[in-house]
C-alpha positions in Angstrom: -82.9 -63.9 64.0 -80.3 -66.4 66.0 -76.9 -64.6 65.4 -73.5 -65.9 66.3 -70.5 -63.2 66.7 -67.7 -65.0 67.3 -64.4 -63.3 68.1 -60.7 -64.8 67.3 -57.1 -63.8 68.8 -54.3 -65.4 67.5 -50.9 -64.3 68.4 -47.6 -65.0 66.3 -44.2 -65.0 66.1 -42.6 -62.3 63.8 -41.4 -65.2 61.4 -44.6 -66.4 61.0 -46.1 -63.0 60.0 -43.8 -63.3 57.4 -44.0 -66.4 56.7 -47.8 -66.0 55.9 -47.3 -63.1 54.0 -45.3 -64.8 51.9 -48.1 -67.3 51.5 -46.5 -70.5 53.5 -49.4 -72.1 55.2 -49.6 -71.9 59.1 -51.2 -74.5 62.3 -51.5 -72.1 64.8 -53.2 -72.3 68.3 -55.8 -69.2 69.2 -58.4 -68.3 70.5 -62.2 -68.0 69.9 -64.8 -66.7 72.0 -68.3 -67.8 70.3 -71.1 -65.6 71.3 -74.8 -66.9 70.3 -77.7 -63.9 70.7 -81.0 -63.2 69.5 -82.5 -59.9 70.6 -81.0 -59.0 73.8 -80.9 -62.4 75.4 -77.1 -63.8 74.7 -75.5 -66.6 76.1 -72.6 -64.7 77.7 -70.6 -64.6 79.4 -68.7 -66.5 77.0 -65.9 -69.0 77.2 -62.9 -69.0 76.0 -61.8 -72.1 73.6 -58.2 -73.1 73.0 -58.2 -74.3 68.8 -56.6 -75.1 66.2 -56.7 -72.5 63.1 -55.5 -73.1 59.4 -53.9 -69.6 57.7 -53.0 -69.5 54.3 -52.7 -66.6 52.0 -54.5 -67.0 48.8 -55.1 -63.5 48.0 -58.3 -64.2 47.4 -61.9 -64.0 48.9 -62.5 -67.2 51.0 -64.9 -67.2 53.4 -64.1 -68.5 57.3 -64.6 -71.8 57.9 -65.6 -74.4 60.9 -63.9 -77.7 61.3 -64.3 -79.8 64.2 -61.0 -79.3 65.7 -60.8 -75.0 64.8 -61.1 -72.7 61.9 -59.6 -72.2 58.5 -58.8 -68.7 57.4 -58.1 -67.3 54.1 -56.6 -63.6 55.3 -58.5 -61.3 53.1 -56.9 -59.3 50.9 -58.6 -56.0 49.9 -56.4 -53.4 48.9 -56.8 -49.4 50.3 -56.9 -46.2 48.3 -54.5 -43.9 50.2 -53.8 -40.3 49.7 -50.7 -39.5 47.3 -50.3 -35.9 47.7 -46.8 -34.5 47.9 -45.8 -32.3 50.9 -46.5 -29.2 48.8 -49.7 -29.9 47.1 -51.2 -30.7 50.9 -49.2 -27.4 52.3 -51.5 -25.7 49.8 -54.4 -27.7 50.6 -54.4 -26.7 53.8 -54.4 -23.4 53.4 -56.3 -23.0 50.5 -59.0 -25.9 50.1 -58.9 -27.8 53.2 -62.7 -28.8 52.5 -61.3 -30.2 49.6 -58.7 -31.9 51.6 -61.2 -33.2 53.9 -62.7 -34.9 50.9 -59.3 -36.6 49.9 -59.3 -38.0 53.5 -62.6 -39.8 53.4 -61.3 -41.0 49.8 -58.8 -43.2 51.5 -59.5 -47.0 52.4 -57.4 -48.9 54.2 -55.9 -51.8 53.6 -56.7 -55.0 54.8 -54.1 -57.9 53.5 -51.4 -59.9 55.7 -49.0 -57.0 54.4 -50.5 -55.5 57.7 -49.0 -57.8 59.8 -45.7 -56.8 58.3 -43.5 -54.6 60.5 -44.1 -50.8 60.5 -40.8 -50.4 59.2 -41.7 -52.8 56.0 -45.1 -50.8 55.5 -47.6 -53.2 57.9 -48.8 -52.6 61.8 -47.5 -55.9 63.1 -51.8 -57.0 63.7 -54.3 -57.2 61.2 -58.2 -57.1 62.5 -60.7 -57.7 60.6 -64.9 -58.4 60.4 -66.6 -61.3 58.4 -69.9 -61.4 57.9 -72.2 -64.6 56.2 -75.2 -66.1 56.6 -75.9 -70.0 56.5 -78.7 -72.7 58.1 -78.3 -74.0 61.4 -81.1 -76.2 62.4 -83.4 -75.2 59.8 -82.9 -71.5 61.1 -81.3 -69.0 59.7 -78.1 -67.6 61.0 -76.3 -64.6 61.1 -73.1 -65.5 61.7 -70.2 -62.0 62.4 -66.3 -63.8 63.0 -64.2 -60.9 64.4 -60.3 -61.6 63.8 -57.9 -60.5 65.6 -54.1 -61.8 64.6 -51.1 -59.9 66.8 -47.4 -60.2 67.2 -47.0 -62.3 70.5 -45.2 -59.7 71.8 -48.3 -58.0 72.7 -49.4 -61.6 74.6 -45.4 -61.9 76.5 -45.7 -58.4 77.8 -48.7 -58.9 79.1 -46.7 -62.0 82.0 -44.8 -61.8 84.2 
């Protein structure tokens, strides 16, 4: 089966990260790196393609849409499940039942949403990374498509420039 993996890298300013979290649509430039592969054969080395990204935050799961000049991306909204233990309960489980504590941690699921784009002090991580899988028909053949989306704070990019 023919496969296409596309890595997307976008850098946003702090104001853009907060704007998209608040539901304001953004049009930005980013980089996509598409790689076709079937079995062991690939189209690598891949080429970086600078393109336009239209980002929105509707809090609905919507697939990434490929456009002639870029992509339409609706940020995912996947609620997480965190561990809600008091310090006292945590200490007690650590001593009396560490296996139960480990099981509780294994039940945790990280949130994947625009909240991840917020600063640490606001409950985020200043970046959002996720994967999206889909299937489609391309030239009469079934195609597996995987998008690897990475949205970072612009400081991650500017810190590398001399």
